[in-house]
N, C-alpha and C positions, 0 to 999 in steps of 0.2 A: 679412108680412115673412119673407123666406126665411132660414132658419137659416144661420149662418156655417159654412163647411166647416172641420173640424178639420184642422190642419196635419198632413201625413204625415211621420213620422220619416224620416230619411235611410236609404235601403236600404243594407244592408251590401255591401261591395265583393265582387264575385264571386270565389270561391276561386281560380279559374284566374288571374284578373288579379292578385290579391293575391300569388300564388305567383310570378308573372312579375316583379312589382315587387321582391319579396324576392331573387329570383335576380339581378336586375339590380344591386341594392345590393351583394350578396355579390361579384359579379364585379368591380365598380368597386373595392371595397375590397381584394380580393386583387391586382388589377392594380397598383393604386396602391402597396400594401405591397411587392410584389415589385420593382417599379422603384426604390422608395426604398432598399430593403435593397441592391440592386445598386449604386446611385449612392453612398450614404453608409456603407453597412455596417449590420449589425443593431443594434449598440450605440448608433450615432449616429442612429438613426431613432426618434422618439417616436410614441406613438399619436396625438398632436395633429397631427404631420406627415402621418400617414396619413389622418386625417380631413379635413384641409385639401385634400390632394392628390385624394382620392377624391370630395370635395364631398358628404359625407354628415354626419350628426349624430354626436356621441359616443354618443347613445343607440342609434342604428342599429348602430354599431360593436360596442359592448359587448353588445348583444343577440345578436350572432353569435359574438364571440370574447371570451373572458374576460381574456386578457392577450396580450402580444406573442408569447410562445412558441407560443401556440395558433394565432396568425395565421401565424407561420413555418411551422409544422407543416402547416397547410392550403395554404400556397403550395407547398410541396414535394410534398405528397401529390398535388396536381393535376398536377404536372409529371412525377412518376415514371412516370405511364402512357405518357409518350412514350418511356420507356427500354426498354419491353418489346416484344420481337419475338414475335408470337403463334404460336409453333411448335405449340402445342397444337391449332390449328385446320388445321394443314397435313397432307395425307395422307402416310403413311409411304412413302418411296421404295421402288420395287421393284428398281431396278438401281443399280449403283455410280455410273453416270454421273448418275442423278437425284439420288442422295445427294450427290454432290460439288457439283452445281449448287445445292442447297438450302443446303448448308454455306457456300458462298461468299456467297450471297444473305444468309444469316443474319449472317455476320461484317460484310458491307458495311452492312447495316441498323444494327447495333449501333454501329459506329463513326461512321457519319454522324449518328446521333441523339445519342450521348453528346458528341460534339465540337461540338454546337451551343452557341453562347454562353449561351443561357439555361439549359441543362442544366449546363453548367460552373459557372454561378453557383449553381445548386442545390447542387452539391458543395461549393463554397467556403463558402457560408453554413452548410451542415450541419457541416463540419469546424470552422468558427469557434465554433459553439455546442454541439459535442459534449460538453464538459465539464458545461455547465449543463443541457443537454437531450439526454442520450444516447438517449432514446426516438426523437428525430427521426432520428438516425443509423441506428438499428436498423430503423426504417421505410423509410428510403431503401434500405438494403441489401436487405432482404427483398422490396421491391416492384420493385427495379431489378435489380441484379447477381444477387442469389440467385434471382429469378424466371426470369431468362434461363438461369442455370447449371442450374436444376432442369429447365427445358424441353429444354435441350440433352442433359442426361444421360438423359432418357427417350427422345429421339430416337436416341441411340447405343445404348441398350438394345434398342430396337425394330429397329435396323439390325443388331444382332448376331444377333438371332433370325432374321433373313433371311440370315445369313451374308455381310453386306456389309462388316463391319469385324471386326477381331481381337477374339477373346474376351479378357475382362479386366474390370476394375472400371469401369463406365460413368462414374462420377463422376470418377474419376482421368482418363479419357480426355477428358471434357469440360473439366476443369481445365487440361489440357495444351493443348487447342485455344484456350482463352481466354488463357492465358498467352503463347502465341506470337502470338495476334492482337493483344494489347495492348502487350506488351513494357513499356517505360517511358513510352509515349505519354501516358497520362492524367496521371501525376504531373507530367510536364513542361509539359503544357498548364495544369494547375492552378497550377503555379508561374510561368506565363507566360514561360517561357524558350524556347519555340518557338511556331511558327505552327500553325494548324490543318492537318491533312494534306490533301494534294491528293487529287482523285479517283483518281488513278493510285496514290498511295500507299495509299490505303484498299483498293482492289482487290488490290494486291500483298500487303497483310497478310492479307486474307481468303483469298486463293489459297494463301499459305504455311501458314496454320493448317489449311486443308483438306487440303492435299497431305500434311501430317505425319500427320494422323489417318487419311486414306486409305491411306498407306503401310504402315500396320500391319495385316498379314493373317495 
């Protein structure tokens, strides 16, 4: 009589597949949370609402995020990457024309990105929760506006070394460029008292900021 075969234990899920599943669950949670925060507001959205919209278990949700503010921080962190213009990977211009072209492209990129509806939602959510979770506001500022300001400051410093722009404090010149670029556009968009700028307006603002900086010799 043949011996009965011992039942083999279930083999563990391959690490790559397990990671893919975990990433999928995280993405679904973040997408559901951000959509609900946008539709209902942060305070009016519960963790149960997010679980239901994402079609995941409470166990899955709390394994990734301890609370709703941690979830909001993750939503904002993922979207702040959209707000950065990677000037640090751009070669330093050798001529004034090249510098002017780069500065216009930089301005257009920033305005197009920040004026996107989902990015404006990030700002509104951050402002609404800044009293209870100031670390979220600090993270948004450092990874978005501050990152762009530092990149622009470094570009101005390197352009000065080549004699392409006026000598002076690079941070002050970068701040002047950004002030002219934005004006009161962002605050008016956040208040919903004006429409998003047209392509022509965006280009006009970028050229105006660039011309002001380039005029300083």
